[in-house]
C-alpha positions in Angstrom: -13.7 23.3 9.4 -15.6 20.4 8.1 -12.9 18.4 6.2 -13.2 15.3 3.9 -10.5 12.9 3.4 -10.9 10.9 0.6 -8.9 7.5 -0.3 -8.9 7.3 -4.5 -10.8 4.2 -6.0 -8.0 2.2 -7.4 -8.5 -1.6 -6.8 -12.2 -1.1 -6.7 -12.3 0.1 -10.2 -9.9 -2.8 -11.3 -12.5 -5.0 -10.0 -10.2 -6.7 -7.5 -11.8 -7.7 -4.3 -9.9 -5.9 -1.5 -10.0 -5.1 1.9 -8.0 -2.1 3.8 -8.3 0.9 5.8 -6.1 4.0 4.7 -4.0 4.3 7.7 -1.9 7.4 6.4 -4.8 9.7 6.5 -6.5 8.2 9.3 -3.5 9.6 11.3 -4.3 12.7 9.6 -7.7 12.8 10.8 -7.2 12.2 14.2 -5.0 14.7 14.4 -7.0 17.4 13.0 -10.4 15.9 15.1 -7.9 16.2 18.1 -7.8 20.2 17.5 -11.6 20.3 17.0 -12.4 20.1 13.1 -15.3 17.9 12.3 -13.3 15.1 10.0 -14.7 12.0 7.7 -12.5 9.3 6.2 -14.3 8.4 3.1 -12.6 5.4 1.3 -13.7 5.3 -2.3 -11.7 2.0 -3.2 -14.0 0.3 -0.3 -17.2 -0.6 -2.8 -20.4 -0.1 -0.8 -22.5 -2.2 -3.0 -21.3 -5.7 -2.3 -20.6 -5.9 -6.4 -19.3 -9.7 -7.6 -15.5 -8.7 -7.2 -14.6 -12.2 -7.9 -10.7 -11.4 -8.9 -8.8 -12.7 -6.3 -5.2 -11.9 -5.5 -3.9 -14.7 -8.2 -1.2 -12.6 -10.1 -2.4 -13.3 -13.6 -6.3 -12.1 -12.5 -4.7 -8.8 -11.5 -2.4 -8.1 -14.4 -5.7 -8.6 -16.5 -7.9 -6.7 -14.1 -5.7 -3.6 -14.9 -7.5 -2.7 -18.1 -10.8 -2.5 -16.0 -9.1 0.2 -14.0 -8.0 2.0 -17.6 -11.4 1.3 -18.8 -13.2 3.2 -15.4 -10.6 6.0 -15.7 -12.0 7.0 -19.3 -15.5 6.5 -18.5 -16.8 9.5 -16.6 -20.2 7.7 -16.1 -18.7 4.9 -14.2 -20.8 4.3 -11.1 -18.0 5.0 -8.7 -17.6 8.9 -9.8 -21.2 8.9 -9.5 -20.9 7.8 -6.1 -18.0 10.3 -5.4 -20.1 13.1 -6.4 -23.0 12.1 -4.3 -20.5 12.0 -1.3 -18.9 15.2 -1.8 -22.0 16.9 -2.2 -23.8 15.4 1.0 -20.9 16.2 3.1 -20.7 20.0 2.0 -16.7 20.2 2.9 -14.9 23.3 3.7 -11.9 21.7 2.4 -11.3 18.3 0.7 -8.1 16.4 1.1 -7.1 13.2 -1.2 -4.4 10.6 -0.8 -2.4 10.1 -3.8 0.1 7.5 -4.6 1.9 7.5 -8.4 -0.1 4.6 -9.6 -3.1 6.2 -8.5 -2.7 9.4 -9.5 -5.1 9.3 -12.4 -8.1 8.6 -10.2 -6.9 11.2 -8.0 -7.4 14.1 -10.9 -11.0 12.6 -11.2 -12.1 13.0 -7.8 -10.5 16.4 -7.8 -12.2 17.5 -10.8 -15.6 16.0 -9.7 -15.3 17.9 -6.2 -14.6 21.3 -8.0 -17.4 20.5 -10.3 -19.4 20.3 -6.8 -18.1 22.8 -4.9 -15.7 25.4 -7.2 -14.8 27.4 -4.0 -13.6 24.1 -2.0 -9.7 24.3 -1.8 -8.1 20.6 -2.5 -5.1 19.3 -1.2 -3.0 16.3 -2.4 -1.1 14.4 -0.3 1.0 11.3 -0.1 4.2 9.7 -1.6 3.4 11.1 -5.3 3.1 15.2 -4.5 6.1 14.0 -2.0 8.5 13.3 -5.1 6.8 15.4 -8.1 4.8 18.1 -6.6 5.4 20.3 -9.6 3.4 17.3 -11.7 0.5 17.6 -9.3 0.5 21.5 -9.0 -0.2 21.8 -12.9 -3.7 20.5 -12.2 -5.6 23.2 -12.0 -8.2 21.5 -9.5 -5.3 20.9 -6.9 -4.7 24.5 -4.9 -2.3 22.7 -2.6 0.3 19.7 -2.3 1.3 18.3 1.2 4.7 17.0 1.1 6.3 14.7 3.0 4.7 13.8 6.5 1.4 14.9 6.7 -0.2 15.6 9.8 1.2 18.7 11.0 1.4 20.4 7.6 -2.4 19.5 7.0 -3.0 20.6 10.6 -1.7 24.3 10.0 -3.0 24.7 6.6 -6.7 24.0 7.5 -5.9 26.6 10.5 -4.6 29.1 8.0 -7.6 28.3 5.9 -9.9 28.9 8.9 -8.6 32.0 9.4 -8.7 33.0 6.1 -5.2 33.9 5.4 -3.8 33.8 2.2 -0.2 33.6 3.2 1.1 30.3 3.2 4.4 30.9 3.3 5.5 30.0 6.6 3.9 26.4 6.6 6.7 23.9 5.9 6.1 20.9 3.6 3.5 22.9 1.7 3.3 23.3 -2.1 0.4 26.2 -3.7 0.3 28.7 -6.0 0.8 32.1 -5.7 -0.2 34.9 -8.3 -0.1 31.6 -10.9 3.2 30.8 -9.8 4.0 27.5 -7.9 5.4 28.2 -4.7 7.3 25.5 -2.6 8.0 25.8 1.3 11.0 24.4 3.1 10.4 20.7 3.8 9.2 19.8 7.3 11.2 18.5 9.9 9.7 14.9 11.0 8.0 14.3 14.0 10.6 12.9 16.6 8.3 11.5 18.7 5.6 9.5 17.0 3.9 8.3 20.6 2.8 11.8 20.4 0.1 11.0 17.8 -3.0 10.3 18.4 -4.1 6.4 17.4 -5.3 6.5 13.5 -9.2 7.7 13.4 -10.9 4.5 12.5 -13.8 5.8 14.1 -14.2 8.5 11.5 -14.5 6.3 7.9 -17.5 6.5 6.4 -19.7 3.2 6.3 -18.1 1.4 9.2 -20.3 -1.5 9.3 -18.2 -2.5 6.4 -15.2 -2.7 8.1 -13.8 -5.4 10.8 -10.4 -7.2 10.2 -9.2 -4.1 8.1 -9.1 -2.0 11.0 -6.1 -4.4 12.3 -3.9 -2.1 10.1 -1.2 -0.7 12.1 2.7 0.8 12.2 5.0 0.8 14.5 7.5 3.1 13.2 8.3 5.1 9.8 10.9 4.9 7.6 13.4 2.0 6.1 17.4 2.5 6.5 18.1 0.6 3.5 19.2 1.5 -0.4 17.1 -0.6 -2.6 16.7 1.5 -5.9 13.1 1.2 -7.2 11.4 2.1 -3.5 10.4 5.6 -3.0 10.7 5.0 0.8 14.4 6.3 0.7 12.9 9.4 -1.3 10.1 10.0 1.3 11.8 9.1 4.6 15.5 9.8 3.7 16.3 6.6 5.2 15.7 8.1 8.8 13.6 5.4 11.0 11.4 6.6 14.1 9.9 4.2 16.4 6.7 4.3 18.9 7.2 2.7 22.0 6.1 -0.7 22.0 3.6 0.3 25.0 2.1 2.4 22.8 1.5 0.2 20.1 0.4 -2.4 22.5 -2.2 0.3 23.6 -3.5 0.7 20.2 -4.2 -2.9 19.3 -5.9 -3.4 23.0 -8.1 -0.5 22.0 -8.7 -1.9 18.6 -9.3 -5.1 19.7 -12.0 -4.3 22.3 -13.8 -1.5 20.5 -14.1 -3.3 17.0 -13.7 -7.2 18.1 -10.4 -7.2 15.9 -7.8 -10.1 16.7 -5.9 -10.1 13.4 -3.2 -7.4 12.8 -1.2 -6.4 10.0 2.3 -4.5 10.4 2.3 -2.0 7.7 6.1 -0.9 8.3 8.4 -1.0 5.7 10.7 -3.5 7.7 9.2 -4.2 11.3 11.9 -6.5 12.0 15.5 -4.5 11.2 15.9 -3.5 15.0 16.1 -6.8 16.9 15.6 -4.9 20.7 12.8 -3.0 19.0 11.1 -6.1 18.0 11.6 -8.5 21.0 10.3 -5.7 23.2 6.9 -5.8 21.1 7.0 -9.4 21.2 7.4 -9.5 25.0 5.0 -7.2 26.0 2.7 -9.0 23.5 3.1 -12.0 25.4 2.8 -10.5 28.6 -0.5 -8.6 27.6 -2.5 -11.4 27.1 -4.2 -9.8 24.4 -4.0 -13.0 22.5 -3.9 -11.9 18.9 -2.1 -12.8 15.6 0.1 -10.9 13.8 1.8 -10.6 10.0 4.7 -8.0 8.8 7.1 -7.4 6.3 10.8 -8.3 6.7 14.3 -9.1 5.6 16.2 -12.4 4.7 18.9 -11.1 6.5 17.7 -10.3 10.0 15.8 -13.5 10.6 17.2 -15.6 13.3 16.5 -19.1 15.0 16.6 -17.2 18.3 13.9 -14.8 17.7 11.6 -17.0 15.7 9.9 -18.8 19.2 9.4 -15.5 20.5 7.6 -13.8 17.3 5.3 -17.4 17.1 4.7 -17.1 20.7 3.5 -13.2 20.3 1.3 -14.2 17.6 3.4 -13.9 14.3 1.6 -15.9 11.7 3.4 -14.7 8.4 6.2 -12.8 7.2 6.7 -11.4 4.0 9.9 -10.7 2.1 11.1 -9.0 -0.5 13.1 -11.5 -2.1 12.8 -9.4 -5.5 15.2 -11.5 -7.7 16.6 -14.9 -8.0 19.9 -13.2 -10.0 22.6 -12.6 -7.4 23.4 -9.6 -10.1 20.3 -8.1 -10.3 20.0 -7.8 -6.8 23.5 -6.1 -6.7 22.1 -3.8 -9.0 18.9 -3.1 -6.9 21.5 -2.7 -3.7 18.9 -5.1 -1.8 22.3 -6.3 0.1 20.9 -10.0 0.7 21.6 -13.1 -1.4 20.0 -16.4 -2.5 21.4 -18.2 0.1 19.7 -16.4 3.0 16.5 -16.7 1.2 17.0 -20.1 1.3 18.1 -20.1 5.0 15.0 -17.9 6.2 12.7 -19.9 4.5 14.0 -23.2 6.3 13.6 -21.5 9.6 10.3 -20.5 9.3 8.9 -23.7 7.7 10.7 -24.8 11.0 8.9 -22.8 13.3 5.3 -23.0 11.7 5.3 -19.2 10.3 4.1 -18.9 6.7 6.5 -17.7 4.2 5.3 -15.2 1.5 7.7 -13.3 -0.9 7.5 -10.6 -3.4 9.4 -10.7 -6.5 10.1 -7.7 -8.9 10.4 -8.3 -12.6 11.3 -6.5 -15.4 13.7 -3.6 -13.8 15.8 -1.7 -16.7 19.0 -3.5 -16.0 17.3 -7.1 -15.8 18.3 -9.6 -18.7 16.5 -12.8 -19.9 19.1 -15.0 -18.3 18.3 -13.0 -15.0 14.6 -13.4 -15.2 15.0 -17.0 -16.2 17.4 -17.2 -13.1 14.4 -16.0 -10.9 12.1 -18.5 -12.4 14.6 -21.3 -11.3 14.9 -19.9 -7.8 11.2 -19.6 -7.3 10.7 -23.0 -8.2 13.4 -24.0 -5.4 12.3 -21.9 -3.0 8.6 -23.0 -2.7 7.1 -19.8 -1.0 3.6 -20.3 0.9 2.4 -17.3 -1.2 4.3 -15.2 -4.0 3.2 -11.6 -5.3 5.1 -10.9 -8.7 5.4 -7.0 -9.3 6.6 -5.9 -12.5 8.6 -2.9 -12.5 7.3 0.5 -12.2 9.1 3.6 -12.8 8.9 5.9 -9.8 10.0 9.2 -9.7 13.1 10.4 -7.4 14.2 6.9 -7.3 17.7 5.8 -8.4 16.3 3.1 -10.7 14.1 5.9 -12.5 17.0 7.8 -13.5 18.5 4.7 -14.8 15.6 4.0 -16.6 15.7 7.4 -17.9 19.2 6.9 -18.7 18.7 3.7 -21.0 15.6 5.3 -22.9 13.0 2.7 -21.6 10.8 5.7 -19.8 10.2 9.2 -20.1 9.4 12.2 -17.7 6.1 12.4 -19.4 5.1 8.9 -18.7 1.3 8.1 -18.3 0.5 6.9 -15.3 -2.9 5.7 -16.2 -1.4 2.6 -17.9 1.2 1.5 -15.3 1.2 -0.2 -12.1 2.9 -3.3 -10.1 0.2 -5.4 -12.1 -0.5 -3.8 -15.8 0.6 -5.6 -18.7 1.7 -2.3 -20.1 4.7 -2.3 -18.0 7.8 -3.3 -20.2 11.1 -1.0 -19.0 13.6 -3.4 -19.6 16.6 -2.1 -21.6 17.8 -5.7 -22.0 14.9 -7.9 -23.2 12.7 -7.2 -26.4 9.0 -6.8 -25.3 8.3 -10.3 -26.5 11.1 -12.2 -24.8 9.6 -10.3 -21.4 6.0 -11.2 -22.1 6.7 -14.6 -22.3 8.8 -14.8 -18.9 6.5 -12.7 -17.5 3.6 -15.2 -18.3 5.8 -18.0 -16.9 6.7 -16.7 -13.4 3.2 -15.8 -12.8 2.3 -19.4 -13.8 4.3 -20.5 -11.3 3.9 -18.2 -8.8 -0.1 -18.8 -8.9 0.3 -22.7 -8.6 2.6 -22.4 -5.6 1.0 -24.6 -2.8 -2.2 -25.8 -4.9 -3.7 -25.9 -8.3 -6.8 -24.0 -7.0 -4.9 -21.1 -5.4 -4.5 -22.4 -1.7 -3.7 -19.1 -0.4 -7.2 -18.0 -0.8 -8.8 -20.6 0.8 -6.1 -20.4 3.5 -6.7 -16.8 3.9 -10.5 -18.0 4.6 -9.9 -20.2 7.2 -7.7 -18.0 9.1 -9.9 -15.1 8.8 -12.8 -17.6 10.0 -10.5 -18.1 13.1 -9.2 -15.2 13.7 -11.9 -13.2 13.6 -15.3 -14.8 13.4 -18.1 -11.9 13.4 -15.8 -10.2 10.1 -15.9 -13.8 8.4 -19.8 -14.4 9.1 -20.6 -11.0 7.8 -18.5 -11.8 4.7 -20.4 -15.3 3.9 -22.8 -14.2 1.5 -20.4 -12.4 -0.4 -17.8 -15.3 -0.3 -21.1 -17.6 -1.4 -21.7 -15.2 -4.6 -18.1 -15.3 -6.0 -17.2 -19.0 -5.4 -18.6 -20.2 -8.9 -17.4 -17.6 -10.8 -14.1 -18.2 -8.5 -13.9 -21.6 -9.5 -14.0 -21.1 -13.4 -11.3 -18.7 -13.1 -9.1 -21.3 -11.3 -10.0 -24.0 -13.6 -9.8 -21.7 -16.6 -5.8 -21.0 -15.1 -5.1 -24.5 -14.6 -7.1 -26.8 -16.7 -5.6 -30.1 -15.7 
């Protein structure tokens, strides 16, 4: 069958410059291709027109940019929707799959509507975190025929095989939600894949417009799942705290393949927490060192697992950046979040990374339902003392199925019919605190965002550091992007000066 897998536009609609390969549907595509289906990946969040997306990764700019996303969703004549219509028409699919997170669901619905308008008889399946947590909501959309819940590779494959045989009985496909006589049917959940090494590598070669990618192909995962209990995160809902891992040898084989085929030397591990298992981590690092691949890599971590003993090995294997979910400078808020870390551990991890020459990135989550203005003020003061290399300030977004979502419902600061269009981690509409007035929260949000964006340099040194790293580690891709950087640089300087006029 001809299968078109679509990553919906999101950051692109906000006019935020982004570079990533949709790894999840890369795996689904690989499994389908392995079984003989003709598959292509359409990353509709990747702009093919080289437009002036001068919005950088600064927190303030991304908050402002969310209004662009809202406007694009409301404008059916937006050029992205026209592009999607033409791509679907040209491909002539037998089935369409669309990946959906909670924040991208409004975009997903438009993509599904366009696809049904072009090919009314073509089945549309939605997969990802959002259908996995609220399949009923997804299935209420008349343009959606199937929701793939949980781990998607085998469920999608069985669905495609069933459609190929023209069966109308889908009751035996675990992990699937569908309609039967206008009734929504939810099959039992699918068991997790026990041996992740059995999966083919993500099908990077199946992406449309492959010439637009280079360092993006360095996205990689070693394992799936997270053992921790953070109350705001959907990982626990999706993976039930069960962690499975690929072998270090299998990961090294993929890194070697990507480097040799695409010339990529910089890799970003997308695991929820790559470093939680010390033995697994060191096995990977020692193999990287012995392989002589000479690559560079980054990952997410936790401040309570970083030690002075493992950092030299990480550094030698090519690690240049670790990202930490600090989330708050209030010990009380950390307890409410069930982060199971403390502020002294964050300081200690910062000092260790500085000692070993590894960049320290972190994320703060503000505006959670139980946060007070005193808690948020504590975060501002803590961030001022911590001095990370880069900071991502996220505003709390209620994700269905999470413990904090239930708390937000209890406090009456959200509702089950929340319109996802207006909310994301960088939306100015996000206000879900039960213990701050909107005015109090807005003022403190502005203060912590301004502080985060001033870290290191008043002209956003993180942007220039990332360009320098890219030039050194992936010169071929950097050269290909030079015309774009030249085009956006004047606009970037104007915006930087507007933020920091002194």
